[in-house]
C-alpha positions in Angstrom: -0.3 -0.2 0.1 2.5 2.4 0.8 5.0 1.7 -2.7 1.4 2.7 -4.2 1.2 5.3 -2.6 5.1 6.4 -3.3 4.5 6.2 -6.8 1.5 7.7 -6.8 3.2 10.2 -5.1 6.7 10.1 -7.4 4.5 10.5 -10.5 2.5 13.3 -9.1 5.8 15.2 -8.5 6.8 14.2 -12.0 4.7 15.9 -13.7 4.4 19.3 -11.7 8.1 19.2 -12.2 7.5 18.7 -15.9 4.9 22.1 -15.8 7.0 23.8 -14.0 9.8 23.3 -16.8 7.2 23.8 -19.7 6.2 27.2 -18.4 9.2 28.3 -18.3 10.1 27.5 -21.5 7.5 29.5 -22.9 8.3 32.4 -21.2 12.2 31.9 -23.3 9.4 31.0 -26.3 7.4 34.5 -25.6 10.1 36.4 -25.4 12.6 35.1 -28.8 9.8 35.9 -30.7 8.8 39.0 -28.8 12.7 39.6 -30.2 12.4 38.2 -33.4 10.0 40.5 -33.9 11.4 43.2 -32.4 14.6 43.1 -35.5 13.2 41.7 -38.4 12.9 43.3 -41.2 10.0 44.7 -42.6 9.1 42.0 -45.0 6.2 40.7 -44.6 6.7 37.3 -46.1 9.2 37.2 -42.7 6.5 38.1 -40.6 3.9 35.1 -42.3 7.2 32.5 -42.0 8.1 33.9 -37.7 3.9 33.9 -37.4 3.8 30.2 -38.3 7.0 28.9 -36.1 5.7 31.2 -33.2 2.6 28.8 -34.1 3.9 25.4 -34.4 5.9 26.7 -31.1 2.7 27.1 -29.0 1.6 23.8 -29.8 4.7 22.1 -29.3 4.3 23.7 -25.2 0.1 23.1 -25.0 1.2 19.5 -26.1 4.1 19.6 -23.5 1.7 20.6 -21.0 -1.3 18.4 -21.4 2.2 15.5 -21.5 3.8 17.0 -18.3 -0.3 16.6 -16.8 -0.5 12.9 -17.7 2.1 11.9 -15.8 1.4 13.0 -13.0 -2.2 10.7 -13.6 0.4 7.8 -14.4 -0.8 5.2 -11.8 2.4 2.8 -12.7 6.0 2.7 -14.7 4.0 0.5 -17.6 1.3 3.2 -17.6 4.0 6.2 -17.9 6.1 4.1 -20.9 2.4 4.2 -22.9 1.7 8.3 -22.2 5.7 8.8 -23.2 5.2 6.5 -26.6 1.7 8.0 -27.2 3.1 12.0 -27.2 6.4 10.8 -29.1 3.8 9.4 -31.4 2.0 12.6 -31.5 4.5 15.1 -31.9 6.8 13.0 -34.8 2.9 12.9 -36.3 2.6 16.8 -35.4 6.5 17.6 -36.7 6.0 15.9 -40.1 2.6 18.1 -40.8 4.0 21.2 -39.9 7.5 20.6 -41.6 5.1 20.4 -44.7 3.5 23.6 -44.2 6.2 25.7 -43.6 8.4 24.3 -46.2 4.8 25.2 -49.0 4.8 28.3 -46.5 8.1 28.8 -47.5 8.4 27.9 -51.3 5.2 30.2 -51.6 7.0 32.9 -49.6 10.3 32.5 -51.5 8.6 33.2 -55.4 6.8 36.1 -53.9 9.4 37.4 -53.1 11.6 36.5 -56.6 8.5 37.8 -58.0 9.0 41.3 -56.7 12.4 41.2 -56.8 12.2 41.0 -61.2 9.6 42.9 -61.5 11.4 45.7 -60.0 14.5 45.1 -62.7 12.1 45.1 -65.8 11.1 47.4 -67.7 7.3 47.8 -68.4 6.4 45.9 -71.4 9.3 42.7 -70.8 8.2 39.6 -70.7 9.0 37.3 -67.0 
């Protein structure tokens, strides 16, 4: 009985520590993106990519908080392993989707920037 109580307390403490760590990382992330926005060249395509990256970071932090909460509810090490495997699988799927989305957005941004650059260099009536 005492072993079960100790194990439950261990998982509660583990979850609380993880939640505190995620909150500290959230503060660093917010400061980072605030600094990035202040120092970025005011080009719309850079701002769009920065907004996407910030959105992805917020999604990852929210998932990490949920993971920390689930850890605190783990009943035993087998449950912990299941929660961790689910979290890892979910993050890998999310990263794949975000990578694809970011690559598409980056490609569109570069194409738009290049098109804008070439239009500045061309004369009226030139074919680009």
